[in-house]
C-alpha positions as CSV (number, residue, x, y, z in Angstrom):
1,M,78.0,83.4,108.5
2,T,76.1,83.6,105.3
3,K,72.9,81.7,104.5
4,E,74.8,79.7,101.9
5,Q,77.4,78.7,104.4
6,L,74.8,77.9,107.0
7,Y,72.8,75.6,104.6
8,K,76.0,73.7,103.6
9,I,76.6,73.0,107.3
10,I,73.0,71.9,107.9
11,A,73.3,69.5,104.9
12,Q,76.1,67.7,106.6
13,G,73.8,66.4,109.3
14,E,74.5,66.1,113.0
15,G,77.8,64.6,114.0
16,Q,81.0,65.0,116.0
17,Q,81.1,68.7,115.5
18,L,77.4,69.6,114.8
19,E,74.2,69.6,116.8
20,F,70.7,70.8,116.0
21,K,68.2,72.2,118.5
22,K,64.7,73.2,117.7
23,S,64.3,76.1,120.1
24,V,65.9,78.3,122.7
25,A,63.9,76.3,125.3
26,E,66.6,73.7,124.9
27,L,69.3,76.0,126.0
28,D,70.5,73.9,129.0
29,K,71.2,71.0,126.5
30,V,72.9,73.5,124.2
31,I,75.3,74.4,127.0
32,H,76.0,70.7,127.7
33,T,76.9,70.2,124.0
34,L,79.1,73.3,123.9
35,T,81.2,72.0,126.8
36,A,81.3,68.6,125.1
37,F,82.6,70.2,121.9
38,A,85.2,72.2,123.9
39,N,86.3,69.2,125.9
40,T,86.4,66.7,123.0
41,N,87.1,68.3,119.6
42,S,90.3,70.2,118.8
43,D,88.3,72.2,116.3
44,G,85.3,72.7,118.6
45,G,81.9,72.6,116.9
46,H,78.6,74.4,116.1
47,V,75.1,74.3,117.7
48,L,72.3,75.5,115.5
49,I,69.1,76.6,117.2
50,G,66.1,76.6,114.9
51,V,66.9,73.3,113.1
52,G,65.1,70.0,113.8
53,D,66.7,66.6,114.3
54,K,66.8,65.7,110.6
55,G,68.0,69.1,109.4
56,K,64.5,70.6,108.9
57,V,64.7,74.3,109.4
58,K,62.2,75.4,112.1
59,E,63.4,79.0,112.7
60,V,63.1,80.7,116.0
61,V,62.1,84.2,117.1
62,I,65.2,86.3,117.6
63,G,64.5,89.3,119.8
64,H,66.7,92.3,120.6
65,E,68.1,90.6,123.8
66,T,68.2,87.0,122.6
67,I,71.9,86.8,121.8
68,K,72.9,88.5,125.0
69,Q,70.6,86.3,127.1
70,I,72.2,83.2,125.6
71,A,75.7,84.5,126.2
72,D,74.9,85.4,129.8
73,K,73.5,81.9,130.5
74,V,76.5,80.2,128.9
75,S,78.9,82.2,131.0
76,A,76.9,81.7,134.1
77,H,76.7,77.9,133.9
78,T,80.1,76.9,132.5
79,D,83.3,76.5,134.5
80,P,85.9,77.4,133.4
81,V,83.7,79.9,131.5
82,L,83.2,79.5,127.8
83,Y,82.8,82.4,125.5
84,P,81.3,81.1,122.3
85,K,80.7,83.1,119.1
86,I,76.9,83.6,118.7
87,E,75.3,85.0,115.6
88,A,71.8,85.2,114.1
89,V,71.2,84.2,110.4
90,K,67.8,85.7,109.8
91,E,65.2,84.6,107.2
92,T,62.8,87.4,108.2
93,Q,63.1,90.5,110.3
94,D,62.6,88.7,113.6
95,K,63.1,85.0,112.7
96,G,66.0,82.8,111.7
97,I,68.6,80.4,113.0
98,I,71.0,81.1,115.9
99,V,74.5,79.8,115.2
100,I,76.7,79.1,118.3
101,T,80.3,78.3,117.5
102,I,82.8,77.1,120.1
103,D,86.5,76.4,119.7
104,G,88.3,73.4,121.1
105,S,89.7,74.4,124.5
106,P,93.2,74.1,125.9
107,N,91.6,74.7,129.3
108,K,89.5,71.6,129.5
109,P,87.7,70.0,131.2
110,H,84.8,72.5,131.2
111,L,81.7,71.9,133.3
112,S,78.1,72.5,132.3
113,F,75.9,73.1,135.4
114,G,78.6,71.3,137.5
115,R,79.0,68.3,135.2
116,A,81.6,67.4,132.5
117,Y,80.4,66.2,129.1
118,K,82.1,64.8,126.0
119,R,81.1,64.3,122.4
120,V,80.8,60.8,120.9
121,G,79.7,60.9,117.3
122,S,76.4,62.8,117.3
123,T,75.7,62.3,121.0
124,T,76.6,64.4,124.0
125,T,77.2,62.3,127.0
126,Q,78.5,62.7,130.5
127,M,82.2,61.9,131.2
128,T,83.2,59.3,133.7
129,R,85.1,60.5,136.8
130,A,88.3,58.9,135.4
131,E,88.0,60.8,132.1
132,Y,87.4,64.0,133.9
133,E,90.3,63.6,136.2
134,R,92.6,62.7,133.3
135,L,91.7,66.0,131.6
136,L,92.0,67.9,134.8
137,F,95.5,66.5,135.4
138,K,96.6,67.6,131.9
139,R,95.2,71.1,132.5
140,K,97.2,71.6,135.7
141,S,100.4,71.1,133.7
142,F,100.1,74.6,132.3
143,S,98.7,77.9,133.4
144,F,95.9,80.1,132.1
145,D,98.3,83.0,131.3
146,S,100.5,80.9,129.1
147,Q,97.6,79.8,126.8
148,I,97.2,81.2,123.3
149,V,94.6,83.8,122.3
150,E,93.7,82.5,118.9
151,E,92.1,85.6,117.6
152,A,94.7,88.1,118.8
153,T,97.5,89.5,116.6
154,L,100.4,91.9,117.0
155,E,97.9,94.7,116.0
156,D,96.3,94.2,119.4
157,V,99.6,95.1,121.2
158,D,100.0,98.6,122.5
159,E,103.6,99.3,121.3
160,E,104.0,102.4,123.5
161,K,103.1,100.4,126.6
162,M,105.5,97.7,125.5
163,R,108.4,100.2,125.1
164,W,107.6,101.7,128.5
165,F,107.8,98.2,130.1
166,L,111.2,97.4,128.5
167,R,112.6,100.7,129.8
168,E,111.2,100.3,133.2
169,A,112.3,96.6,133.5
170,K,115.8,97.5,132.5
171,K,115.9,100.4,135.0
172,Q,114.4,98.3,137.9
173,R,115.9,94.8,137.3
174,G,118.4,95.1,134.5
175,L,116.3,93.3,131.9
176,N,118.5,92.6,128.9
177,I,116.1,93.4,126.1
178,K,116.6,96.5,124.1
179,E,113.8,99.1,124.1
180,D,113.8,99.3,120.3
181,M,113.6,95.6,119.7
182,P,110.8,94.6,117.4
183,V,107.6,93.9,119.4
184,D,107.3,90.3,118.2
185,E,110.8,89.5,119.2
186,A,110.5,91.2,122.6
187,L,107.3,89.2,123.3
188,M,109.1,86.0,122.3
189,R,112.0,86.8,124.6
190,L,109.6,87.4,127.5
191,K,107.9,84.1,126.7
192,L,104.7,86.0,126.0
193,S,104.2,84.5,122.6
194,E,104.4,81.1,121.0
195,N,105.0,80.6,117.2
196,G,104.0,84.3,116.7
197,Q,100.8,83.9,118.6
198,L,100.0,86.0,121.7
199,T,99.4,84.4,125.1
200,N,96.7,85.5,127.5
201,A,99.3,87.2,129.5
202,A,100.5,89.3,126.6
203,V,97.0,90.6,125.9
204,L,96.3,91.3,129.5
205,L,99.6,93.1,130.0
206,F,100.0,95.0,126.7
207,G,96.7,94.7,124.9
208,K,95.2,97.9,123.5
209,A,91.7,96.6,124.6
210,P,92.1,93.5,126.8
211,Q,88.4,93.5,127.7
212,D,87.6,92.7,124.1
213,Y,89.0,89.2,124.9
214,F,88.6,89.1,128.7
215,I,85.6,91.1,129.7
216,Q,86.1,90.0,133.3
217,S,89.5,91.6,133.5
218,E,88.3,94.8,135.3
219,V,88.7,96.3,138.7
220,K,85.5,97.7,140.3
221,C,86.2,100.4,142.9
222,I,83.5,101.5,145.3
223,R,83.5,104.1,148.1
224,F,80.6,103.3,150.4
225,K,79.2,105.7,153.0
226,G,79.3,104.2,156.4
227,T,80.5,100.8,157.3
228,G,78.3,98.4,155.3
229,V,77.4,97.6,151.7
230,T,73.9,98.7,152.3
231,G,75.1,102.3,152.7
232,S,74.9,104.6,149.7
233,M,77.7,104.7,147.2
234,I,79.7,107.9,147.3
235,D,81.7,107.0,144.2
236,L,82.0,104.0,141.8
237,K,84.5,103.4,139.0
238,V,85.1,100.4,136.8
239,I,88.8,100.4,135.7
240,E,89.6,98.8,132.4
241,G,92.6,98.7,130.1
242,N,95.8,96.7,130.5
243,I,96.6,95.3,133.9
244,I,99.8,97.4,134.4
245,D,97.8,100.6,134.1
246,Q,95.0,99.1,136.3
247,V,97.4,99.1,139.2
248,I,98.0,102.9,139.0
249,S,94.4,103.7,138.3
250,T,93.2,101.6,141.2
251,E,95.7,103.2,143.6
252,N,94.6,106.7,142.5
253,F,91.0,105.9,143.3
254,I,91.9,104.6,146.7
255,F,94.1,107.6,147.6
256,N,91.3,109.9,146.4
257,H,89.0,108.3,149.0
258,I,91.0,107.7,152.1
259,P,91.9,110.5,154.5
260,M,95.4,111.7,155.5
261,A,96.1,112.1,159.2
262,A,97.9,115.2,160.3
263,W,99.6,116.3,163.5
264,I,102.2,118.6,165.0
265,E,105.1,117.0,166.8
266,S,106.5,118.5,170.0
267,G,109.2,121.0,169.2
268,E,108.4,121.0,165.4
269,I,107.0,123.8,163.3
270,Q,105.9,121.9,160.2
271,R,102.8,119.6,160.2
272,Q,103.4,115.9,159.9
273,E,101.1,113.8,157.7
274,K,100.5,110.2,156.7
275,W,97.8,108.3,154.9
276,L,95.2,106.4,157.0
277,Y,96.5,103.1,155.6
278,P,100.2,102.3,154.6
279,P,100.7,103.1,150.9
280,K,103.1,100.1,150.5
281,A,100.4,97.7,151.8
282,I,97.8,99.2,149.5
283,R,100.1,98.7,146.5
284,E,100.9,95.2,147.6
285,A,97.2,94.3,148.0
286,V,96.3,95.8,144.6
287,V,99.1,94.1,142.7
288,N,98.4,90.8,144.4
289,A,94.8,91.0,143.4
290,I,95.6,91.8,139.7
291,A,98.5,89.4,139.3
292,H,97.1,86.4,141.1
293,R,93.4,86.5,140.4
294,N,91.6,83.6,138.6
295,Y,91.0,85.1,135.2
296,Q,88.8,82.2,134.2
297,S,86.2,83.4,136.8
298,V,83.5,85.8,135.5
299,G,83.9,87.8,138.7
300,K,85.7,91.1,138.8
301,I,88.3,92.4,141.3
302,Q,86.6,94.7,143.8
303,V,88.0,97.3,146.0
304,R,85.5,98.4,148.7
305,I,86.3,101.4,150.8
306,F,84.3,102.0,154.0
307,D,84.6,104.5,156.8
308,D,86.4,102.0,159.0
309,R,88.2,99.6,156.6
310,I,89.2,98.8,153.0
311,E,88.6,95.4,151.4
312,F,90.2,93.9,148.3
313,W,88.1,91.1,146.8
314,N,90.0,88.9,144.4
315,P,88.3,86.1,142.3
316,G,90.2,82.9,143.2
317,E,91.3,80.7,146.0
318,L,94.6,80.0,147.8
319,P,96.9,77.6,145.8
320,P,96.9,74.0,147.1
321,G,99.4,73.6,149.9
322,L,98.9,77.0,151.4
323,T,96.7,78.0,154.3
324,F,95.6,81.4,155.6
325,H,97.8,80.8,158.6
326,D,100.8,80.3,156.2
327,L,100.2,83.8,154.8
328,K,101.5,85.4,158.1
329,Q,104.4,83.0,158.3
330,K,107.3,82.1,156.0
331,H,105.9,80.4,152.9
332,K,106.7,79.6,149.3
333,S,105.6,81.6,146.3
334,I,102.9,79.8,144.2
335,P,101.8,82.3,141.6
336,Q,98.4,81.7,140.0
337,N,99.6,83.4,136.8
338,P,103.4,82.8,136.6
339,L,103.9,84.8,133.4
340,I,102.1,87.8,134.7
341,A,103.9,87.6,138.0
342,K,107.2,87.4,136.2
343,Q,106.5,90.7,134.2
344,F,105.4,92.4,137.4
345,F,108.6,91.3,139.0
346,W,110.7,92.9,136.2
347,I,109.1,96.3,136.8
348,R,109.4,95.8,140.6
349,Y,105.6,95.6,141.2
350,I,106.2,92.4,143.2
351,E,108.9,90.1,144.5
352,E,109.1,86.4,143.7
353,V,109.8,85.1,147.2
354,G,106.3,84.8,148.7
355,T,106.8,87.7,151.1
356,G,103.9,90.0,150.0
357,T,101.4,89.0,152.7
358,N,104.1,89.0,155.4
359,K,105.0,92.6,154.3
360,M,101.4,93.7,154.5
361,V,101.2,92.5,158.1
362,D,104.5,94.3,159.0
363,W,103.5,97.5,157.3
364,C,100.1,97.6,159.1
365,I,101.8,97.0,162.5
366,E,104.3,99.7,161.8
367,W,101.4,102.0,161.0
368,R,99.9,101.1,164.4
369,L,97.0,99.4,162.7
370,P,95.5,95.9,163.3
371,E,97.0,93.1,161.3
372,P,95.2,92.6,157.9
373,D,92.6,89.9,157.7
374,F,92.9,87.2,155.0
375,E,89.7,85.3,154.2
376,Q,88.0,83.1,151.7
377,I,84.4,84.4,151.0
378,T,82.1,83.0,148.4
379,G,84.9,82.0,146.0
380,D,86.9,85.2,146.5
381,F,90.2,85.7,148.4
382,V,89.6,88.8,150.5
383,V,92.2,91.1,152.2
384,T,91.0,93.7,154.7
385,F,92.8,96.6,156.2
386,R,91.1,98.2,159.3
387,K,91.4,101.5,161.0
388,S,92.9,101.6,164.4
389,K,90.4,100.5,167.0
390,L,91.5,103.4,169.2
391,T,88.9,105.9,167.9
392,E,87.7,108.8,170.0
393,E,84.3,107.1,170.5
394,Y,86.0,103.9,171.7
395,L,88.3,105.8,174.1
396,D,85.3,107.6,175.5
397,S,83.5,104.3,176.1
398,L,86.3,103.2,178.4
399,G,85.9,106.2,180.6
400,L,89.4,107.7,180.0
401,N,90.2,111.1,181.1
402,E,91.5,113.8,178.7
403,R,95.2,113.2,179.7
404,Q,94.9,109.5,179.0
405,K,93.2,110.1,175.6
406,R,95.9,112.7,174.8
407,A,98.6,110.1,175.6
408,V,97.0,107.4,173.4
409,E,96.9,109.9,170.5
410,Y,100.6,110.7,171.2
411,V,101.6,107.0,171.0
412,K,99.6,106.5,167.8
413,T,101.9,109.1,166.0
414,Q,105.1,108.8,168.0
415,E,105.2,105.0,168.4
416,N,105.8,105.1,172.2
417,I,105.7,107.3,175.3
418,T,107.8,107.3,178.5
419,N,106.6,108.2,182.0
420,R,108.6,111.5,181.8
421,E,107.0,112.3,178.4
422,Y,103.5,111.6,179.9
423,Q,104.3,114.0,182.8
424,E,105.5,116.8,180.4
425,L,102.6,116.2,178.0
426,N,100.0,116.7,180.7
427,N,101.9,118.8,183.2
428,I,101.4,116.3,186.1
429,S,103.4,114.5,188.8
430,K,105.3,111.3,188.3
431,R,103.0,109.5,190.7
432,T,99.9,110.5,188.7
433,A,101.6,109.6,185.4
434,S,102.5,106.2,186.8
435,Y,98.9,105.5,188.0
436,E,97.3,106.6,184.7
437,L,99.8,104.7,182.5
438,K,99.2,101.6,184.6
439,E,95.4,102.0,184.1
440,L,96.0,102.3,180.3
441,V,98.0,99.0,180.4
442,E,95.3,97.2,182.4
443,K,92.7,98.3,179.8
444,G,94.9,96.8,177.1
445,L,95.3,100.2,175.3
446,L,99.1,100.4,176.0
447,K,101.7,97.8,176.6
448,R,104.8,98.3,178.8
449,T,108.2,97.4,177.3
450,G,111.7,97.4,178.6
451,K,113.2,96.0,181.9
452,A,115.5,98.6,183.3
453,K,113.8,101.7,184.6
454,R,115.5,104.0,182.1
455,D,114.4,101.7,179.2
456,I,110.7,101.5,180.1
457,K,108.4,102.7,177.3
458,Y,104.7,102.3,176.5
459,I,103.5,101.2,173.1
460,I,100.1,100.6,171.5
461,G,98.7,97.5,173.1
462,Q,96.1,96.5,170.3
């Protein structure tokens, strides 16, 4: 904004779309007003810091970090987060007027420090509960990913990624959109644009630089040493770019930091191998976090890898009507971001039937691992995969002999063991095998299955 434009605005005086503040010390009130503009005016409004009540220019000191500090405080104390345009129009090298511009929001009502405000003439006032609930009801009628990014254009779209998507969607699900179709038409057919304008989903999926618009749309991957967050970090990577590529990059980080178990099966020459955690469950957890996160939250997705577990932290909460118990039962699909979920469906990253969490449970059980944990922790939905409890240290603590420990390891790779296999594995009598297997069952390490003698097998009990 030029000085000439600024002084024309000041000359208008405070009103429905303009507020003056003398200094940065009034920043809390500034934030109230920004939410009021976003909630009330379709065209938003301006807050000028460094101008008195009657339009008298006061000027404020504008340091190197001033703009960033204002932006950080606005994002920290608005919900859903506001991202205003902040610029300094300087009179001298270090003094001038700070101009904060906010657009009208399709995502209202926004809260400032936990309260909702509206603009009435030149006054910012708190909304009544009825006014807040009316706006909230309207907002729930459409999702974040379907909203328009006003500043984005077709120039922001990565055409190569778009072409890849169309090829892959046709291959995986038979999507009937030609690969060489003009980008604008393809986006319209996918319902990712409206009247030529890009939706949030379009920018997140196919943007050349989505973080220019959504700085929070990153995945933070950390490999910790040990079993707690106080341990040193072995590796840390922040994954940016479009959310389709984020899935692959996040997976790569995980597989670079989890071990692969190896063993030789009886009668086989070649070594058998498998990852510590089931790859399908890892893919499901990564995709769910990226597709279903709350992109209005300033938090980032986090993948935390420890010696004994891997955690997926996803900003957001369960949709209304679902409980954590439901996630391990049959349940309906309620996507947080239906447009993003639909595109992930086309390329077979997800299904649309609400089975993702059920599959994670099944895959972990098949891998002889504990069922995954689903939790809500400080505003994040957290999924945790854990290593088998049957570690060498744990088996030692139970006082097992070497034959019993050998049998447990056998079952971990072969799924089950019979009495005869236990005898052959340890070169012992049937009587001894029966006694030691019974002891393993009593300790809860193995579970006996089958009724007829010839069908009796022992599987992992925990």
